[in-house]
N, C-alpha and C positions, 0 to 999 in steps of 0.2 A: 504493500500500500504506500510506503514511503517513496518508492521509485515511481509509482503511478501518480503521486500527488501533483507534480508539475502539470501533467496533462489534464487532470481534473480541474485544476485551477485555471488553466488556459481556456477550457471549454466554458467554465463559469464566467470568466472575464469577457470572452467573446460574445456569449449570449447576452450578458448584461449590457455590453457596449452597443450591441445591435438593438436591444430594447430601448435604450436611451436615445440612440440616433433616430429611431423610427417611431417613437411613441406618439408623435403628432401626426404620423402618416399611416398608422395602422389601418384606417378605413380604406386608404388607397391600395395598400398591400392586399387586403381582403378583396377589394374590387378586382384586382389583378387575377386573383384565384378564380373568381367567378367568370371573368372574361375568357380565361384559358379553358376551364371546364374539365370535368372528370374524364371525358372521352380522350382528349388530348393527353391527359396524364397517363392513362392506360397505354396509349400508343408510345409515349416517351419511355415508359417503364419497359415495354417490349423491345424497343430499340436499344435501351441500355443493356438489356439481357443479351441481345445479339453481339454487342460490343464486348461484353464479358466473355461470351463463348469464344470470340476470336482471340482474346488474351489467353484463354485456357489452352488453345492450340499452340500459341506461341510458347507457353510454359512447357507443353508436351514436346515441342521441338527442342527445347533445352535438354530434356531428359534423353531424347534420341541422340543428341550431340555427345552426351556422356556415355552412350552405349546401353541405354535402358529404353525399351519401347513398351508402353502400356496401351491397352485398348482405350478407345475414346471414353467409354463408360468408366473405366478404372481411373483414367486421368482426371475426369470431372469429379469422381468420387473422392479424390485426394484434394484437388485444387479448390473447389467451391466451398466445401465445409471449412477448410482451413482459412479461406479468405475472410470469413465472418469475424475471425479473430482481430482484424484490423480495427473493429469498432470498440474493442476493449482498451481501457487504459493500460499503457505498457507497450513497448515496441516489438516485443519478441513473439507474441502469441501466434500470428500467422505462420511464422517459420517453425516454431515448436510443433504446431499442429501438422504442418506439411511433413516434417521429419517423421512424426509418429505414424501418420496415415500412409506415407510412401513406404515406410519400413514393412508394412503388411504385404507389400508387393515385391519385397526383396531389394528395395533401393537403399543403398547405404546413406547414412546421414550426411556424409561429406558431399555426395552427389546432390542431394536435395538442397543443401545450403548453397552449393555452387550454382545450381539452376536458379535459386532464388535471387542470388546476386546478379546474374545475367538478366533475369526478369526485370529487376528494378532499373538496371542500366539501359535496357532497350526502351522501357517506358520513358525514362528521362531524355534519352537522345531523340526519340521520335517525337515526344511532346515539345521539346525545344524546337525541333525542325518545323513542326506543324505550326506552332505559335509564331515563330519568327517569319514564316512564309505568309501567314494569314493575318497577323496582327503586328505589322511593322511599327517600331517605336515603342512597343510595350513589352519588350523581352529582356530588359537589362538584367533582372535577377536570374532568369532562366539561362541566359547566355553565360553567366558566370558558372553555371553548373554543367554546361555542355562539355567542357574540356575533361574534367574528371570522369564524367559519364562515358564519353567516347573512349577514354583510356581503359575503362573497365571492360569495354567490349573487345579490346584487343586480345586475341587468343593467348599471347604470351603472358599478359597481365593476369587474366583469369586463371590460367594454369598455375601461376605462381601463388595466387591466393588460395586455390584449392589444395596445393601441396602443404600449405601452412596449417590446414585444418588437422587437428589431432588424429593420429592413426587409429585410435580406438573407435572413431566414428565411421570407419570403413573406407578403404581406398577405392576410388573410382576405377572402373574397368579400363577406361582410356581417358586421356586428358587433352582438353575437354571439348574444343570446337575449332572450326576454321572460319575464315572470313565468309565463306559461302553460307555456312550455317548461321552466322550473324546476320547476313543479308536476308536469309529466309525468315529469321525471327522478326526483323524489322518489317518485312513484307506483311506479316500477320497484323501489324499495327495499322495498316492502311484501312482495312474494313473496321477495325476497332475504333479508330478516331472518327471515321465517317459515321458510324452508328452513334457514337457519343455526340458528335456535332448535330446530327439529325434529331436526337432526343431533345437537345436544347432548342433547335430550330422549331420543332413542333410546338413547344410551349411559348416561344417568342412570337410566332406568326400572328396571332390575333392582336398583339400589342404593338407590332412594328409597322412602319409605313409599307404600303403594299406595292410601291413602285419599283422596288429593287429586292426581290426575294432572294436572288442569287447572292447579292452582297450580304444580306442578312444571314444566309446559311454559312457563308464564308466566315463572317464575324463570329457566329455562334461556335463554329468548330475551332477556330483559333482561340477564342476566349476559354473554351472548356479545356483545351490542351494546356494553355498557360496556367489555368487555375489548378489543374491536376498536378502539374509540376511543382507549383508553389506549395500545394497541400502536402505533397510528398516530402519536400525539403524542410518544411516547418514540422519537424519530427515530433514536436511537443503536442501537435494537434492530432488526435486519433482519427484515422481515415481522412485527414485534412479538414476536419470539421471546424468551421469558422474561417480558417485561412482561405479555403477554396471558395467559399461563398463571398468573402470580401473581394476577391479578385474578379469573380463573375459579375458582381454588382458594379464594380468599377469599369469593367470592360463593356457591359451591356447598357449601362445608364445613358451614355450618349445616344444610344439607338432607341431606347424605349422610355427613358426616365428612371429616376432612382427607385421610387416605390415599386414600379412595375418590374425593374430588374431584380429587386429583392423577392418579389413574388416568384419569378422564374427560378432564382437561385435556390430558394427554399423548397419549391416543388420539385426541382431537379434532384436535390439531395434525397427527397423522399422517394422519387422514382428509382434512383440508383440503389438505395437501401432495400427497397422492396425486391428489386431484381436480384440483388446479392442473396437475400434471405431465401427467395423462392428457388433459386438454383441450388443453394446449399441444402435446403430441405429436400428438394426433389432428388438430388443425386445421393443424399444420405439414405433416403428410403430405398432408392434403387440398389444400393450396395447391401442394405439389410435384406432386401428381397432375394439377392443372389445367395 
């Protein structure tokens, strides 16, 4: 609990700051929810789920690079239940869960940790690239992260990191990937960021000007990518809670207004959380059925 206290305090401060900042505009935020409607929220949650499924295939590609190949069902049975751990205070829960769940399929802990490191690196690199391409001028923080993230994708760097993992956690069958496998992992992020961007776009559409829907979609995708990167880097925020929403509001406010941007950011968080939990529950039950 002592280690989790900073994250708990961050969430409390973030929620309090948001409440203070928007206390006079709560009716506008609620009006934004009404204009978006529950049908769009369901569609946004489904699109978020498609993005998550694409990231699970990227994670599976990491396992393959280390010499372990699981079926799609087994991969999802490890990946999605473990991902729910990111909502808990404390940084390690998703990785602890991945290690334990993957061990049931004979995957050594060292391999699972190496795959997790590459998973984060691919997200960071691709998020920076998408944000820099689609939201020029708003990527200062993300660009500072690009160099170490790109370094982590280098096969030699990742190999050296895995070799430092204690031997008792299990030696990988091979170490660990090539540039071609890194490219394949990055390729899986194309449908992932597209689906995430569309999930935001679906919510923004009834609030944004109708004369440039393509520009709105581009802005939504870039905004989500940058928000995801910042949420990951602000490690004190569990699942990026608070940090991600702040970036989304700042990026979308010029497009739809501050209160409406808050409506989108809050509803988008709900949609992604529902998608996370639905996939975790679905694949946990699937594993139990087997």
